[in-house]
HTML snippet that shows the backbone in 3Dmol.js (N, CA, C, O; Angstrom):
<script src="https://3Dmol.org/build/3Dmol-min.js"></script>
<div id="view" style="width:600px;height:400px;position:relative"></div>
<script>
const pdb = `
ATOM      1  N   MET A   1     111.507  84.974  86.296  1.00  0.00           N
ATOM      2  CA  MET A   1     112.620  84.677  87.030  1.00  0.00           C
ATOM      3  C   MET A   1     112.191  84.654  88.541  1.00  0.00           C
ATOM      4  O   MET A   1     111.441  85.485  89.053  1.00  0.00           O
ATOM      5  N   ARG A   2     112.736  83.652  89.144  1.00  0.00           N
ATOM      6  CA  ARG A   2     112.461  83.416  90.607  1.00  0.00           C
ATOM      7  C   ARG A   2     113.411  84.411  91.417  1.00  0.00           C
ATOM      8  O   ARG A   2     114.512  84.697  90.946  1.00  0.00           O
ATOM      9  N   PRO A   3     113.024  84.888  92.522  1.00  0.00           N
ATOM     10  CA  PRO A   3     113.881  85.757  93.351  1.00  0.00           C
ATOM     11  C   PRO A   3     115.157  85.030  93.724  1.00  0.00           C
ATOM     12  O   PRO A   3     115.178  83.805  93.847  1.00  0.00           O
ATOM     13  N   TYR A   4     116.185  85.771  93.896  1.00  0.00           N
ATOM     14  CA  TYR A   4     117.449  85.318  94.377  1.00  0.00           C
ATOM     15  C   TYR A   4     117.477  85.347  95.909  1.00  0.00           C
ATOM     16  O   TYR A   4     116.832  86.209  96.506  1.00  0.00           O
ATOM     17  N   GLN A   5     118.205  84.433  96.565  1.00  0.00           N
ATOM     18  CA  GLN A   5     118.388  84.447  97.908  1.00  0.00           C
ATOM     19  C   GLN A   5     119.452  85.564  98.189  1.00  0.00           C
ATOM     20  O   GLN A   5     120.365  85.705  97.375  1.00  0.00           O
ATOM     21  N   VAL A   6     119.383  86.357  99.286  1.00  0.00           N
ATOM     22  CA  VAL A   6     120.390  87.342  99.584  1.00  0.00           C
ATOM     23  C   VAL A   6     121.040  86.901 100.835  1.00  0.00           C
ATOM     24  O   VAL A   6     120.332  86.573 101.786  1.00  0.00           O
ATOM     25  N   TYR A   7     122.346  86.866 100.916  1.00  0.00           N
ATOM     26  CA  TYR A   7     123.143  86.479 102.131  1.00  0.00           C
ATOM     27  C   TYR A   7     123.989  87.734 102.465  1.00  0.00           C
ATOM     28  O   TYR A   7     124.590  88.394 101.618  1.00  0.00           O
ATOM     29  N   ILE A   8     123.968  87.986 103.782  1.00  0.00           N
ATOM     30  CA  ILE A   8     124.703  89.126 104.303  1.00  0.00           C
ATOM     31  C   ILE A   8     125.879  88.562 105.184  1.00  0.00           C
ATOM     32  O   ILE A   8     125.601  87.777 106.090  1.00  0.00           O
ATOM     33  N   ASN A   9     127.080  88.903 104.970  1.00  0.00           N
ATOM     34  CA  ASN A   9     128.237  88.525 105.786  1.00  0.00           C
ATOM     35  C   ASN A   9     127.917  89.048 107.202  1.00  0.00           C
ATOM     36  O   ASN A   9     127.557  90.215 107.361  1.00  0.00           O
ATOM     37  N   GLN A  10     128.050  88.178 108.240  1.00  0.00           N
ATOM     38  CA  GLN A  10     127.712  88.558 109.615  1.00  0.00           C
ATOM     39  C   GLN A  10     128.486  89.764 110.055  1.00  0.00           C
ATOM     40  O   GLN A  10     127.956  90.665 110.706  1.00  0.00           O
ATOM     41  N   ALA A  11     129.759  89.772 109.690  1.00  0.00           N
ATOM     42  CA  ALA A  11     130.659  90.891 110.023  1.00  0.00           C
ATOM     43  C   ALA A  11     130.166  92.192 109.500  1.00  0.00           C
ATOM     44  O   ALA A  11     130.356  93.224 110.144  1.00  0.00           O
ATOM     45  N   ALA A  12     129.545  92.191 108.366  1.00  0.00           N
ATOM     46  CA  ALA A  12     128.945  93.430 107.727  1.00  0.00           C
ATOM     47  C   ALA A  12     127.969  93.988 108.668  1.00  0.00           C
ATOM     48  O   ALA A  12     127.969  95.199 108.893  1.00  0.00           O
ATOM     49  N   LEU A  13     127.127  93.186 109.240  1.00  0.00           N
ATOM     50  CA  LEU A  13     126.108  93.745 110.167  1.00  0.00           C
ATOM     51  C   LEU A  13     126.614  94.497 111.310  1.00  0.00           C
ATOM     52  O   LEU A  13     125.927  95.359 111.857  1.00  0.00           O
ATOM     53  N   TYR A  14     127.892  94.172 111.718  1.00  0.00           N
ATOM     54  CA  TYR A  14     128.373  94.948 112.895  1.00  0.00           C
ATOM     55  C   TYR A  14     128.794  96.355 112.577  1.00  0.00           C
ATOM     56  O   TYR A  14     128.877  97.228 113.441  1.00  0.00           O
ATOM     57  N   THR A  15     129.069  96.551 111.239  1.00  0.00           N
ATOM     58  CA  THR A  15     129.499  97.836 110.913  1.00  0.00           C
ATOM     59  C   THR A  15     128.366  98.692 110.210  1.00  0.00           C
ATOM     60  O   THR A  15     128.583  99.853 109.862  1.00  0.00           O
ATOM     61  N   ALA A  16     127.276  98.131 110.039  1.00  0.00           N
ATOM     62  CA  ALA A  16     126.109  98.804 109.508  1.00  0.00           C
ATOM     63  C   ALA A  16     125.402  99.622 110.626  1.00  0.00           C
ATOM     64  O   ALA A  16     125.451  99.279 111.807  1.00  0.00           O
ATOM     65  N   PRO A  17     124.766 100.684 110.197  1.00  0.00           N
ATOM     66  CA  PRO A  17     124.072 101.450 111.402  1.00  0.00           C
ATOM     67  C   PRO A  17     123.055 100.609 111.994  1.00  0.00           C
ATOM     68  O   PRO A  17     122.416  99.831 111.287  1.00  0.00           O
ATOM     69  N   LYS A  18     122.850 100.712 113.292  1.00  0.00           N
ATOM     70  CA  LYS A  18     121.955  99.926 114.097  1.00  0.00           C
ATOM     71  C   LYS A  18     120.480 100.363 114.084  1.00  0.00           C
ATOM     72  O   LYS A  18     119.585  99.550 114.316  1.00  0.00           O
ATOM     73  N   THR A  19     120.233 101.676 113.807  1.00  0.00           N
ATOM     74  CA  THR A  19     118.921 102.175 113.719  1.00  0.00           C
ATOM     75  C   THR A  19     118.910 103.383 112.850  1.00  0.00           C
ATOM     76  O   THR A  19     119.947 103.849 112.380  1.00  0.00           O
ATOM     77  N   GLY A  20     117.748 103.878 112.644  1.00  0.00           N
ATOM     78  CA  GLY A  20     117.556 105.235 111.855  1.00  0.00           C
ATOM     79  C   GLY A  20     117.404 105.013 110.382  1.00  0.00           C
ATOM     80  O   GLY A  20     117.429 103.913 109.829  1.00  0.00           O
ATOM     81  N   PRO A  21     117.245 106.183 109.807  1.00  0.00           N
ATOM     82  CA  PRO A  21     116.894 106.146 108.363  1.00  0.00           C
ATOM     83  C   PRO A  21     117.996 105.557 107.424  1.00  0.00           C
ATOM     84  O   PRO A  21     117.693 105.052 106.343  1.00  0.00           O
ATOM     85  N   SER A  22     119.276 105.635 107.869  1.00  0.00           N
ATOM     86  CA  SER A  22     120.285 105.023 106.998  1.00  0.00           C
ATOM     87  C   SER A  22     120.134 103.519 107.034  1.00  0.00           C
ATOM     88  O   SER A  22     120.257 102.857 106.003  1.00  0.00           O
ATOM     89  N   ARG A  23     119.870 102.971 108.209  1.00  0.00           N
ATOM     90  CA  ARG A  23     119.737 101.479 108.267  1.00  0.00           C
ATOM     91  C   ARG A  23     118.489 101.098 107.406  1.00  0.00           C
ATOM     92  O   ARG A  23     118.559 100.130 106.649  1.00  0.00           O
ATOM     93  N   ARG A  24     117.375 101.824 107.506  1.00  0.00           N
ATOM     94  CA  ARG A  24     116.256 101.526 106.777  1.00  0.00           C
ATOM     95  C   ARG A  24     116.532 101.520 105.257  1.00  0.00           C
ATOM     96  O   ARG A  24     116.140 100.569 104.581  1.00  0.00           O
ATOM     97  N   ARG A  25     117.153 102.487 104.738  1.00  0.00           N
ATOM     98  CA  ARG A  25     117.529 102.596 103.351  1.00  0.00           C
ATOM     99  C   ARG A  25     118.472 101.512 102.927  1.00  0.00           C
ATOM    100  O   ARG A  25     118.371 101.017 101.804  1.00  0.00           O
ATOM    101  N   ILE A  26     119.391 101.121 103.789  1.00  0.00           N
ATOM    102  CA  ILE A  26     120.321 100.083 103.450  1.00  0.00           C
ATOM    103  C   ILE A  26     119.607  98.759 103.362  1.00  0.00           C
ATOM    104  O   ILE A  26     119.815  97.974 102.436  1.00  0.00           O
ATOM    105  N   MET A  27     118.747  98.523 104.359  1.00  0.00           N
ATOM    106  CA  MET A  27     118.009  97.219 104.294  1.00  0.00           C
ATOM    107  C   MET A  27     117.076  97.159 103.169  1.00  0.00           C
ATOM    108  O   MET A  27     116.911  96.073 102.613  1.00  0.00           O
ATOM    109  N   GLN A  28     116.403  98.268 102.741  1.00  0.00           N
ATOM    110  CA  GLN A  28     115.498  98.286 101.656  1.00  0.00           C
ATOM    111  C   GLN A  28     116.326  97.945 100.393  1.00  0.00           C
ATOM    112  O   GLN A  28     115.899  97.131  99.574  1.00  0.00           O
ATOM    113  N   PHE A  29     117.472  98.552 100.249  1.00  0.00           N
ATOM    114  CA  PHE A  29     118.306  98.142  99.024  1.00  0.00           C
ATOM    115  C   PHE A  29     118.656  96.764  98.983  1.00  0.00           C
ATOM    116  O   PHE A  29     118.552  96.117  97.941  1.00  0.00           O
ATOM    117  N   ILE A  30     119.116  96.211 100.185  1.00  0.00           N
ATOM    118  CA  ILE A  30     119.520  94.704 100.278  1.00  0.00           C
ATOM    119  C   ILE A  30     118.351  93.936  99.908  1.00  0.00           C
ATOM    120  O   ILE A  30     118.475  93.006  99.111  1.00  0.00           O
ATOM    121  N   ASP A  31     117.124  94.262 100.454  1.00  0.00           N
ATOM    122  CA  ASP A  31     115.916  93.465 100.110  1.00  0.00           C
ATOM    123  C   ASP A  31     115.675  93.554  98.603  1.00  0.00           C
ATOM    124  O   ASP A  31     115.244  92.548  98.039  1.00  0.00           O
ATOM    125  N   SER A  32     115.912  94.661  97.902  1.00  0.00           N
ATOM    126  CA  SER A  32     115.574  94.780  96.475  1.00  0.00           C
ATOM    127  C   SER A  32     116.695  93.972  95.659  1.00  0.00           C
ATOM    128  O   SER A  32     116.459  93.767  94.468  1.00  0.00           O
ATOM    129  N   LEU A  33     117.824  93.526  96.173  1.00  0.00           N
ATOM    130  CA  LEU A  33     118.749  92.743  95.415  1.00  0.00           C
ATOM    131  C   LEU A  33     118.135  91.361  95.073  1.00  0.00           C
ATOM    132  O   LEU A  33     118.423  90.785  94.024  1.00  0.00           O
ATOM    133  N   GLY A  34     117.304  90.861  95.964  1.00  0.00           N
ATOM    134  CA  GLY A  34     116.669  89.472  95.717  1.00  0.00           C
ATOM    135  C   GLY A  34     115.823  89.534  94.472  1.00  0.00           C
ATOM    136  O   GLY A  34     115.867  88.634  93.633  1.00  0.00           O
ATOM    137  N   ALA A  35     115.002  90.665  94.343  1.00  0.00           N
ATOM    138  CA  ALA A  35     114.072  90.773  93.230  1.00  0.00           C
ATOM    139  C   ALA A  35     114.811  91.257  91.941  1.00  0.00           C
ATOM    140  O   ALA A  35     114.371  90.935  90.837  1.00  0.00           O
ATOM    141  N   ASP A  36     115.922  92.024  92.070  1.00  0.00           N
ATOM    142  CA  ASP A  36     116.559  92.467  90.937  1.00  0.00           C
ATOM    143  C   ASP A  36     118.039  92.322  91.087  1.00  0.00           C
ATOM    144  O   ASP A  36     118.730  93.314  91.318  1.00  0.00           O
ATOM    145  N   PRO A  37     118.571  91.094  90.961  1.00  0.00           N
ATOM    146  CA  PRO A  37     119.994  90.753  91.251  1.00  0.00           C
ATOM    147  C   PRO A  37     120.907  91.320  90.235  1.00  0.00           C
ATOM    148  O   PRO A  37     122.121  91.208  90.407  1.00  0.00           O
ATOM    149  N   PHE A  38     120.426  91.929  89.174  1.00  0.00           N
ATOM    150  CA  PHE A  38     121.354  92.516  88.120  1.00  0.00           C
ATOM    151  C   PHE A  38     121.586  93.922  88.279  1.00  0.00           C
ATOM    152  O   PHE A  38     122.105  94.576  87.375  1.00  0.00           O
ATOM    153  N   GLN A  39     121.197  94.488  89.497  1.00  0.00           N
ATOM    154  CA  GLN A  39     121.500  95.911  89.789  1.00  0.00           C
ATOM    155  C   GLN A  39     123.006  96.116  89.747  1.00  0.00           C
ATOM    156  O   GLN A  39     123.785  95.228  90.094  1.00  0.00           O
ATOM    157  N   LYS A  40     123.396  97.314  89.312  1.00  0.00           N
ATOM    158  CA  LYS A  40     124.783  97.682  89.346  1.00  0.00           C
ATOM    159  C   LYS A  40     124.902  98.643  90.515  1.00  0.00           C
ATOM    160  O   LYS A  40     123.932  99.255  90.962  1.00  0.00           O
ATOM    161  N   GLY A  41     126.222  98.756  91.020  1.00  0.00           N
ATOM    162  CA  GLY A  41     126.488  99.685  92.059  1.00  0.00           C
ATOM    163  C   GLY A  41     126.742 101.057  91.421  1.00  0.00           C
ATOM    164  O   GLY A  41     126.513 101.270  90.230  1.00  0.00           O
ATOM    165  N   ASP A  42     127.237 101.997  92.289  1.00  0.00           N
ATOM    166  CA  ASP A  42     127.619 103.281  91.841  1.00  0.00           C
ATOM    167  C   ASP A  42     128.921 103.125  91.142  1.00  0.00           C
ATOM    168  O   ASP A  42     129.227 103.921  90.254  1.00  0.00           O
ATOM    169  N   PHE A  43     129.727 102.122  91.496  1.00  0.00           N
ATOM    170  CA  PHE A  43     130.953 101.780  90.835  1.00  0.00           C
ATOM    171  C   PHE A  43     131.318 100.282  91.185  1.00  0.00           C
ATOM    172  O   PHE A  43     130.684  99.661  92.038  1.00  0.00           O
ATOM    173  N   SER A  44     132.294  99.776  90.534  1.00  0.00           N
ATOM    174  CA  SER A  44     132.694  98.453  90.715  1.00  0.00           C
ATOM    175  C   SER A  44     134.249  98.453  91.087  1.00  0.00           C
ATOM    176  O   SER A  44     135.000  99.363  90.738  1.00  0.00           O
ATOM    177  N   GLU A  45     134.649  97.364  91.817  1.00  0.00           N
ATOM    178  CA  GLU A  45     136.041  97.237  92.112  1.00  0.00           C
ATOM    179  C   GLU A  45     136.276  95.708  92.165  1.00  0.00           C
ATOM    180  O   GLU A  45     135.349  94.905  92.063  1.00  0.00           O
ATOM    181  N   ALA A  46     137.602  95.345  92.333  1.00  0.00           N
ATOM    182  CA  ALA A  46     137.972  93.926  92.566  1.00  0.00           C
ATOM    183  C   ALA A  46     138.092  93.637  94.046  1.00  0.00           C
ATOM    184  O   ALA A  46     138.638  94.450  94.791  1.00  0.00           O
ATOM    185  N   ASP A  47     137.610  92.536  94.470  1.00  0.00           N
ATOM    186  CA  ASP A  47     137.799  92.164  95.893  1.00  0.00           C
ATOM    187  C   ASP A  47     139.073  91.536  96.168  1.00  0.00           C
ATOM    188  O   ASP A  47     139.952  91.567  95.307  1.00  0.00           O
ATOM    189  N   ASP A  48     139.271  90.933  97.354  1.00  0.00           N
ATOM    190  CA  ASP A  48     140.526  90.316  97.689  1.00  0.00           C
ATOM    191  C   ASP A  48     141.060  89.139  96.709  1.00  0.00           C
ATOM    192  O   ASP A  48     142.254  88.922  96.503  1.00  0.00           O
ATOM    193  N   VAL A  49     140.013  88.435  96.154  1.00  0.00           N
ATOM    194  CA  VAL A  49     140.273  87.341  95.267  1.00  0.00           C
ATOM    195  C   VAL A  49     140.256  87.694  93.819  1.00  0.00           C
ATOM    196  O   VAL A  49     140.428  86.822  92.967  1.00  0.00           O
ATOM    197  N   GLY A  50     140.054  88.941  93.513  1.00  0.00           N
ATOM    198  CA  GLY A  50     139.993  89.458  92.091  1.00  0.00           C
ATOM    199  C   GLY A  50     138.680  89.441  91.490  1.00  0.00           C
ATOM    200  O   GLY A  50     138.547  89.707  90.295  1.00  0.00           O
ATOM    201  N   ARG A  51     137.615  89.123  92.294  1.00  0.00           N
ATOM    202  CA  ARG A  51     136.256  89.022  91.719  1.00  0.00           C
ATOM    203  C   ARG A  51     135.723  90.548  91.678  1.00  0.00           C
ATOM    204  O   ARG A  51     136.006  91.367  92.552  1.00  0.00           O
ATOM    205  N   THR A  52     134.981  90.804  90.644  1.00  0.00           N
ATOM    206  CA  THR A  52     134.413  92.118  90.464  1.00  0.00           C
ATOM    207  C   THR A  52     133.166  92.218  91.382  1.00  0.00           C
ATOM    208  O   THR A  52     132.235  91.418  91.301  1.00  0.00           O
ATOM    209  N   VAL A  53     133.205  93.220  92.234  1.00  0.00           N
ATOM    210  CA  VAL A  53     132.024  93.422  93.155  1.00  0.00           C
ATOM    211  C   VAL A  53     131.494  94.769  92.849  1.00  0.00           C
ATOM    212  O   VAL A  53     132.201  95.625  92.318  1.00  0.00           O
ATOM    213  N   GLN A  54     130.252  94.969  93.178  1.00  0.00           N
ATOM    214  CA  GLN A  54     129.451  96.236  93.070  1.00  0.00           C
ATOM    215  C   GLN A  54     129.503  96.998  94.394  1.00  0.00           C
ATOM    216  O   GLN A  54     129.409  96.417  95.475  1.00  0.00           O
ATOM    217  N   VAL A  55     129.649  98.249  94.278  1.00  0.00           N
ATOM    218  CA  VAL A  55     129.587  99.151  95.492  1.00  0.00           C
ATOM    219  C   VAL A  55     128.467 100.196  95.374  1.00  0.00           C
ATOM    220  O   VAL A  55     128.512 101.018  94.459  1.00  0.00           O
ATOM    221  N   ARG A  56     127.523 100.194  96.213  1.00  0.00           N
ATOM    222  CA  ARG A  56     126.473 101.047  96.225  1.00  0.00           C
ATOM    223  C   ARG A  56     126.650 101.949  97.413  1.00  0.00           C
ATOM    224  O   ARG A  56     126.814 101.481  98.539  1.00  0.00           O
ATOM    225  N   ILE A  57     126.618 103.220  97.175  1.00  0.00           N
ATOM    226  CA  ILE A  57     126.669 104.217  98.282  1.00  0.00           C
ATOM    227  C   ILE A  57     125.325 104.659  98.700  1.00  0.00           C
ATOM    228  O   ILE A  57     124.541 105.143  97.884  1.00  0.00           O
ATOM    229  N   ILE A  58     125.030 104.503  99.978  1.00  0.00           N
ATOM    230  CA  ILE A  58     123.767 104.835 100.603  1.00  0.00           C
ATOM    231  C   ILE A  58     124.041 105.648 101.840  1.00  0.00           C
ATOM    232  O   ILE A  58     124.479 105.174 102.888  1.00  0.00           O
ATOM    233  N   ASP A  59     123.738 106.947 101.624  1.00  0.00           N
ATOM    234  CA  ASP A  59     124.024 107.925 102.714  1.00  0.00           C
ATOM    235  C   ASP A  59     125.522 107.967 102.891  1.00  0.00           C
ATOM    236  O   ASP A  59     126.206 108.315 101.928  1.00  0.00           O
ATOM    237  N   ARG A  60     126.078 107.652 104.002  1.00  0.00           N
ATOM    238  CA  ARG A  60     127.517 107.659 104.310  1.00  0.00           C
ATOM    239  C   ARG A  60     128.135 106.253 104.321  1.00  0.00           C
ATOM    240  O   ARG A  60     129.256 106.069 104.797  1.00  0.00           O
ATOM    241  N   PHE A  61     127.403 105.269 103.798  1.00  0.00           N
ATOM    242  CA  PHE A  61     127.763 103.879 103.846  1.00  0.00           C
ATOM    243  C   PHE A  61     127.920 103.264 102.471  1.00  0.00           C
ATOM    244  O   PHE A  61     127.168 103.556 101.541  1.00  0.00           O
ATOM    245  N   ALA A  62     128.986 102.347 102.362  1.00  0.00           N
ATOM    246  CA  ALA A  62     129.181 101.636 101.116  1.00  0.00           C
ATOM    247  C   ALA A  62     128.676 100.206 101.351  1.00  0.00           C
ATOM    248  O   ALA A  62     129.048  99.553 102.326  1.00  0.00           O
ATOM    249  N   VAL A  63     127.842  99.749 100.457  1.00  0.00           N
ATOM    250  CA  VAL A  63     127.292  98.328 100.584  1.00  0.00           C
ATOM    251  C   VAL A  63     127.977  97.650  99.327  1.00  0.00           C
ATOM    252  O   VAL A  63     127.760  98.010  98.170  1.00  0.00           O
ATOM    253  N   ILE A  64     128.853  96.599  99.703  1.00  0.00           N
ATOM    254  CA  ILE A  64     129.537  95.847  98.730  1.00  0.00           C
ATOM    255  C   ILE A  64     128.878  94.548  98.501  1.00  0.00           C
ATOM    256  O   ILE A  64     128.586  93.841  99.466  1.00  0.00           O
ATOM    257  N   PHE A  65     128.609  94.162  97.216  1.00  0.00           N
ATOM    258  CA  PHE A  65     127.872  92.930  96.929  1.00  0.00           C
ATOM    259  C   PHE A  65     128.280  92.454  95.498  1.00  0.00           C
ATOM    260  O   PHE A  65     128.805  93.151  94.629  1.00  0.00           O
ATOM    261  N   TRP A  66     127.948  91.160  95.419  1.00  0.00           N
ATOM    262  CA  TRP A  66     128.094  90.510  94.080  1.00  0.00           C
ATOM    263  C   TRP A  66     127.088  89.370  93.870  1.00  0.00           C
ATOM    264  O   TRP A  66     126.799  88.614  94.799  1.00  0.00           O
ATOM    265  N   ALA A  67     126.590  89.257  92.723  1.00  0.00           N
ATOM    266  CA  ALA A  67     125.593  88.221  92.302  1.00  0.00           C
ATOM    267  C   ALA A  67     126.258  87.011  91.808  1.00  0.00           C
ATOM    268  O   ALA A  67     127.091  87.066  90.903  1.00  0.00           O
ATOM    269  N   ASP A  68     125.895  85.881  92.404  1.00  0.00           N
ATOM    270  CA  ASP A  68     126.343  84.521  92.043  1.00  0.00           C
ATOM    271  C   ASP A  68     125.152  83.899  91.181  1.00  0.00           C
ATOM    272  O   ASP A  68     124.337  83.127  91.685  1.00  0.00           O
ATOM    273  N   HIS A  69     125.117  84.265  89.936  1.00  0.00           N
ATOM    274  CA  HIS A  69     123.967  83.780  89.074  1.00  0.00           C
ATOM    275  C   HIS A  69     123.928  82.306  88.919  1.00  0.00           C
ATOM    276  O   HIS A  69     122.842  81.787  88.663  1.00  0.00           O
ATOM    277  N   ALA A  70     124.955  81.597  89.041  1.00  0.00           N
ATOM    278  CA  ALA A  70     124.945  80.191  88.913  1.00  0.00           C
ATOM    279  C   ALA A  70     124.102  79.455  89.999  1.00  0.00           C
ATOM    280  O   ALA A  70     123.551  78.376  89.781  1.00  0.00           O
ATOM    281  N   VAL A  71     124.046  80.115  91.175  1.00  0.00           N
ATOM    282  CA  VAL A  71     123.154  79.465  92.236  1.00  0.00           C
ATOM    283  C   VAL A  71     122.072  80.391  92.656  1.00  0.00           C
ATOM    284  O   VAL A  71     121.455  80.140  93.691  1.00  0.00           O
ATOM    285  N   SER A  72     121.774  81.493  91.908  1.00  0.00           N
ATOM    286  CA  SER A  72     120.754  82.457  92.212  1.00  0.00           C
ATOM    287  C   SER A  72     120.821  83.008  93.623  1.00  0.00           C
ATOM    288  O   SER A  72     119.884  82.973  94.421  1.00  0.00           O
ATOM    289  N   GLU A  73     122.052  83.534  93.858  1.00  0.00           N
ATOM    290  CA  GLU A  73     122.233  84.143  95.202  1.00  0.00           C
ATOM    291  C   GLU A  73     122.929  85.518  94.990  1.00  0.00           C
ATOM    292  O   GLU A  73     123.626  85.735  93.999  1.00  0.00           O
ATOM    293  N   VAL A  74     122.706  86.442  95.974  1.00  0.00           N
ATOM    294  CA  VAL A  74     123.519  87.735  96.010  1.00  0.00           C
ATOM    295  C   VAL A  74     124.144  87.674  97.359  1.00  0.00           C
ATOM    296  O   VAL A  74     123.531  87.339  98.373  1.00  0.00           O
ATOM    297  N   LYS A  75     125.428  88.025  97.314  1.00  0.00           N
ATOM    298  CA  LYS A  75     126.224  88.013  98.545  1.00  0.00           C
ATOM    299  C   LYS A  75     126.607  89.533  98.954  1.00  0.00           C
ATOM    300  O   LYS A  75     127.275  90.260  98.219  1.00  0.00           O
ATOM    301  N   VAL A  76     126.161  89.878 100.068  1.00  0.00           N
ATOM    302  CA  VAL A  76     126.614  91.259 100.611  1.00  0.00           C
ATOM    303  C   VAL A  76     127.782  90.928 101.479  1.00  0.00           C
ATOM    304  O   VAL A  76     127.634  90.227 102.480  1.00  0.00           O
ATOM    305  N   THR A  77     128.989  91.434 101.108  1.00  0.00           N
ATOM    306  CA  THR A  77     130.211  91.094 101.725  1.00  0.00           C
ATOM    307  C   THR A  77     130.610  92.161 102.838  1.00  0.00           C
ATOM    308  O   THR A  77     131.183  91.829 103.875  1.00  0.00           O
ATOM    309  N   HIS A  78     130.274  93.404 102.548  1.00  0.00           N
ATOM    310  CA  HIS A  78     130.683  94.499 103.409  1.00  0.00           C
ATOM    311  C   HIS A  78     129.684  95.611 103.526  1.00  0.00           C
ATOM    312  O   HIS A  78     129.070  95.936 102.511  1.00  0.00           O
ATOM    313  N   ILE A  79     129.467  96.207 104.624  1.00  0.00           N
ATOM    314  CA  ILE A  79     128.761  97.463 104.772  1.00  0.00           C
ATOM    315  C   ILE A  79     129.686  98.390 105.740  1.00  0.00           C
ATOM    316  O   ILE A  79     129.840  98.169 106.941  1.00  0.00           O
ATOM    317  N   LYS A  80     130.228  99.376 105.078  1.00  0.00           N
ATOM    318  CA  LYS A  80     131.208 100.141 105.770  1.00  0.00           C
ATOM    319  C   LYS A  80     131.077 101.553 105.450  1.00  0.00           C
ATOM    320  O   LYS A  80     130.359 101.925 104.522  1.00  0.00           O
ATOM    321  N   SER A  81     131.800 102.430 106.247  1.00  0.00           N
ATOM    322  CA  SER A  81     131.750 103.836 106.034  1.00  0.00           C
ATOM    323  C   SER A  81     132.283 104.059 104.668  1.00  0.00           C
ATOM    324  O   SER A  81     133.296 103.486 104.265  1.00  0.00           O
ATOM    325  N   ALA A  82     131.546 104.952 103.912  1.00  0.00           N
ATOM    326  CA  ALA A  82     132.005 105.349 102.570  1.00  0.00           C
ATOM    327  C   ALA A  82     133.178 106.215 102.539  1.00  0.00           C
ATOM    328  O   ALA A  82     133.800 106.413 101.495  1.00  0.00           O
ATOM    329  N   ASP A  83     133.519 106.776 103.747  1.00  0.00           N
ATOM    330  CA  ASP A  83     134.684 107.621 103.802  1.00  0.00           C
ATOM    331  C   ASP A  83     135.994 106.944 103.851  1.00  0.00           C
ATOM    332  O   ASP A  83     137.036 107.597 103.787  1.00  0.00           O
ATOM    333  N   LYS A  84     135.980 105.494 103.977  1.00  0.00           N
ATOM    334  CA  LYS A  84     137.246 104.796 104.039  1.00  0.00           C
ATOM    335  C   LYS A  84     137.625 104.193 102.813  1.00  0.00           C
ATOM    336  O   LYS A  84     138.682 103.568 102.734  1.00  0.00           O
TER     337      LYS A  84
END
`;
const viewer = $3Dmol.createViewer("view");
viewer.addModel(pdb, "pdb");
viewer.setStyle({}, {cartoon: {color: "spectrum"}});
viewer.zoomTo();
viewer.render();
</script>
């Protein structure tokens, strides 16, 4: 299987940590999505349009993503505080 392209919503980058170990762990996870797009989150939920998205908790952040297997892409839609 060829690696998937991973796309990150620009707005998600503004809420992600700018430096430090949390950012490093988040970016490592996002990088891993291209090689293994079938990863599951810690839980799933429906987004605003009813699509099932995966939510992975990394430190105090929630990384929300979904795989579009038809076009071999993973979309990271949000990176936000896991407390909210």
